[in-house]
N, C-alpha and C positions, 0 to 999 in steps of 0.2 A: 390728487384725484380721489373723489369719494366713491366707493363701490357700494351701490345700493341696488336692491332688487325691484323688479317691476313685473306686472302681469299684463298679458294681452290675450285676446281671444281669437282663435283661428276661425275664419268664416265657415269652415266645414266641420267644426268640432264643437261639442257642447261643453268641453272642458277648457279651463283657463291654462295658458302656458306661463311658466315662471321663467323670467330672464334674470340671471345673476352672474357674478364674476367669479372665476376660479383661476388659481395660479397654475400655469403650465411650466413644469420644471424643465422639460426638454427644450421648449422654445425660449424659456427665460422671460416670460411676459404674462400679464394678466389677459385672460380671454373671457368673452361673454358667451355663455351657452344657454340653451333653452331646453326645458324639460316640462312635460305635462304634469300638472298637479293632480290630475284625475278628480278634479273638483269643479262643480258648476257654479259655486257661490264665489263671487269676486272677492269679498272681504276675507273669506276663509282661505282662498287661493293666495291672496297677498300675504297672509300670515305665514302660510307654508313657504312661500318664496323668500320671505324675510328670514325664516329659520334656516333655510338652505344657504342663504348668503352668509349668515353668521357662522355656520358650520364650515363653509368654504374659506372664510377669512381665518378661522382658527387653524385650519389644516395647512395653510401656507407656511412654508418653512421659516420665513423671515417676518412673520406676523407680529412677533412679540407676545403673542398669546400663549396659553398653555398648549404644548405640542400634543397633537393627537396621533396615536399609533393605530395601526391596522387592528391590533388585538382589542384596543379599547372600543373602536367603532363596532367590531363584530360582537363584542360582549353586550353593548347597549342594544344593538339591532336584534340580537337573538333573544334578549330579555323581553323586548317589545313583542316579537313574533311569538314567543312561548306563551306570554300572558294572553295574547289575542287568539291563541289556538292554532297558529300556523306552523308549518315545518321550519326548523332553524336553518340558517345558512352555514354550511360547512365548507370552508375554503381549503383547497388542497392543490397538489401538483401531481403531474404524471412522473412515474419512476424514471423513464428514459431521460427526460429533460433534466430532472432534478439531480440524478446521479452524475450526469455529465458536468453540471455546474459544480457539484461537490468535488469531483476529480480536478477540475480547473483550479479550485482553491488550494488543493494539495501541492500543486506544481512548485510553488515558491518555498515550501517548507520541508519537503522530504527528498531523499535521494532518488535518482532516476529509476533504479531497479526496484525500489519500494513502490514507486508510482506505477511501474509496469505490473507489479503484483496486484495492486489495488484495481487497476484497469481490468486485469484478468478476472478478478473476483466479481466485479460489477457486470462484466460480460456474461458470466455464468448465470446470473439471475435474469439479465435482460433477454438472453437467447431462450431461456426456459419459459419466460412469460410470453414471448412471441406476440402474435396478434389474437390469440384465442383466450387469453386470460386478462383480467382487469389489471391495469397498471396504475390506478389511482392510489396514492400513498395512504389515504385514509381508509381504503377498502382492503388493504393487504393486512391480514392478521397472522397470528401464530400458526394457524392451520395451513395457510398458504406457504409460509416459509418452511414449515415442517415437510410438506409434500415435496417442495423443491429440494430439500436436504436429502431425503431418502432417494429421490430420483437421481441425484448426483452420485450417491453411493452405489446405487444399482447399475449405473453406467460404468462403474469400475474405477471411479476416482478415489484416491486415498482419503481415508477419514481425516488425516491431518490436514490435507489440502482444503477439504470442504470446511473443516473447523476454522481454519485461517480465514476462509471466505466469510464465514459467519461473523467473525470479529470485525471485518471491514464493513459488512452490511450493518452491524450494530452502530458503527460510527456514523454512517450515512443517515440512518433512521433517528439517531440521537439528535442530529442537527435539525432534521425535519420536524421532530417532535417539539424541539425548542422554538422553532419558528411557527408552530401552530398548524402545520400541514397534516399531521396525523396525531391521533389521541394517545397512541402507545408505540412502543418499539417492538415490532413483531419478531425481530431477530433475537431478542432477549428470551423469547419463549421456546426457541428451538432446543429440542432434546438431542444432544450430540453423542456420537459413539466414540469410545476410547478403547484402547487395548495396546498390546505389544506386537501384533501381527505385522504392522507396517513401520516398525521402528528400524532405522538404519543401524547396522552392526559395525563395530570397528574392525579394522583389519588385524589379523594375528601377525606375530613376527614371521611365521612361515609364509603368510600372504605377501608381506612386504619383501621378503627375500625373493619370492617368485617374480614379483613385478619388476624389481630392480634387475634381476638376472635377465629377464626377457628383454627389457628395454636396452640394456647394455649389449646383449647378444645381437639384437636386430639393428643396432645403431640408430635408434630413435632418440636423438639427442634432445630435441625440443620437448618431447614428452617426458624424458628423463629429468630435464630441468623443471618442468611443471610439477611432476610427481614429487621431487625432492622439496620444492617449495611448499607443496601441500602438506607433507608429513612433518617437515622441520619447522613450519610456521603456523600450521592450522588454519590457513586462509582458504577462501572459496576458489572454485575452479576458474571462474571468470577473472578474478583478481590475479591468480597465478599465471594464467595464460597471457594477460595483458601487462604483466610487470615490465617496467621500463628501467633501464640502467640509471636514469636520472633520479629514481626513487631510492637509490642505495647510496649511503655514505660509506667511504672506504674505511678499512680497518686501520688502527694505529697500534703502537706498541702496548697501549693500555686498554684499548677498547676494540670490540669486534666490529665487523661490518654490520650495518643496521639497515633494514628495509623499512622505509616510511611509507606505509601503504594506506591510502585513503580508500576504504572499502566501498566497492561499487553499490552494494545492497543497502548499507546503512549510512554511508557518508562519514563513518567514524574513522579517524586517523589513528592508526596503531603503529608503534615503533618496535620492530622485532629484530633482535640480534640474530646473526647468521651463525649456525653451528656446523660441525662436521656431520655427514660428508658433503653437505650442501656447499660449504665454503670452498672445499677443494674442487668441487665440480664447477663452481662459478669461475674459478681461476683458470680453468681450461677453455672457457668461452672467450670469444672475441668481444671485448667491450666496445660498444658503439654508442656514443652519447645520443640521447633522445631517441634511441631505438629500443625495441622490445628484446627481452632475453630469449624469447621463443618466437622468432619472426614468422614461422610457418603456421603458428596457432593464434597469434595475436589478432584480435578483431573478429575471430570466428564465433558465431553465436553458440550458446550451450545447447539449445534445443534443435529439433529437426533430425532427419535421417542422416545428415552429414555433419551434425553439430558436435561440439566437444564431448558432450555426455555420451553420445552414441559411439564416438571414436574410442573413448576410454573403456566403454563396455566391451568393445572388441579386444582391447588390450588385456583386460582381465580374463576373458575367455581364452585368448591365446597363451596367457601365462599359466593357465590351469588353476585359477583361483576359484574355489568352490563357493557357491552362493545360492541363495534361494530366489527363485524367479516366479513371477505371476504374469501371465500374458494378458494383454488387453482384451476386454470383452468385445467380440465381433459386432460391428455396427454401432458401437457406442462412441461417446466423446471422451471416454476415460483413457487410461494409458497403462502400459505395462509397468511392472514394478519389480525391483530387486533390492535385497537387503544390503548389498555392498556396491557403492558407487564412489565417484571421486569425493563426494561429501563425507564419505566414511573416514577420509584422512582427518577431517576436522574432529570427528568423534574420536578417532584413534589418538590424536595429539592430546585432546582434553583428558581422555581416559588414562593415557600413559603418565601425564602430569599428575593426575589425581592419585594413581597407584604409587607414584614416587613420593607422595606426601607433600606435594607442592600446594600451598594454601590457595583457596579460591580466589583471593584478591589478585594474586600473581597470575593465575590461570586466565582470568578474564582480561588482564592487561595484554596477554599474549594473543589470545584468540579474538579479542575485540567483542565479546558478548555484551559488555556494558553499553548503554546508550551513549550517543554523542554528548548529550547534556550532562550525564554523569562523568564522562571522561574529562570534561572541561573543569569539573570541580576538584579533580585530584591531579597532583603533579605526576609526571611519568616516572616510573621506577628506573633506577640506573640500569643501563644496558647490561652490565656485568651480572646483576642480580637475575635478570630474565635469562641471560645466556646460561648461567649456572643451572637454572631450573630446567631448561631445555636439555642440557647435557646430561643431567641426572636421569631424565625421563626417557630420552630417545637414544636407542643404540642400534644403528643401522649398519649393515655390512659395508665395508669400505670398498672403493672401486678396485677392480682386479684387472 
């Protein structure tokens, strides 16, 4: 079939209508459409219709002609408009719609907990924009994002949290800029706050002794298990609480027990040998295949008034661990903050390893700070090497 353009005149219009064929990708077929040429001269109208038909044929994905991209079309169109003295066409998207599409693209490439962090960061800006501020990507500039940043800080959010959110927003706007939806990346222009006020502090040996004594005295076996996992392996709260017996390989005459932990936040698989007093404690527990080590805590979320973080905060208070606290600003979306939480075990383990002279390469193999991509490039160190590093660094009171 030959696809040619024609013109016809509507009885109630002075302008000629162009009839030409375009490819409908959704329907999978050629369709004829009609557009006004805004021209009353038939010969000139036919010329316009022929040019539109040529353009439509080139744009068809299977035409065999040079492919046309949206950017090429806009570039030519804007050059014409600029020379004729007309405003240029600026194509853009709305923040809410585009950010949701960006998040959907991340689902197949990052761990679930990282995706949850990204979603939280996107929500921070979405809620702040609301219905009263522009949400067009090409209208959001450095000033807009800077105002958002300071408002988040004023609400009581930790600078580290907002700084992480800025990194996520930079990634969203980077893609939008590459697609031509905004001329710049406004998140790159945000001036961020830094400092030591909101840095987590490691536990002291006295702190560790108080926590252990309190948990043993009160018979909180599951929390004792999670706490020993935290300090002896440097893993995060959610991973320790959800640890399953199936993730542990038994000890032999030559090798220690090893925890093969796929970290919930990063998806990184780390292999951590078990040392004392964690090993002796695990031997006192009832081993149940495919069951968690701490059944009363497994599956409990970290956040919320009854979450794991709040529960552990109560344990620290009851154990008499001294820490610096900052209360949430009333009426804000911020949060309370303290310098010692369960995450401090991760800092503590890394600090003790460093103070014991353990090389960085070994420390990152234990804590899993390296990325999943980097982990795949290196073979795992022998369990005995990692176990010896942990034994040199960590000296906890034995069960009494």
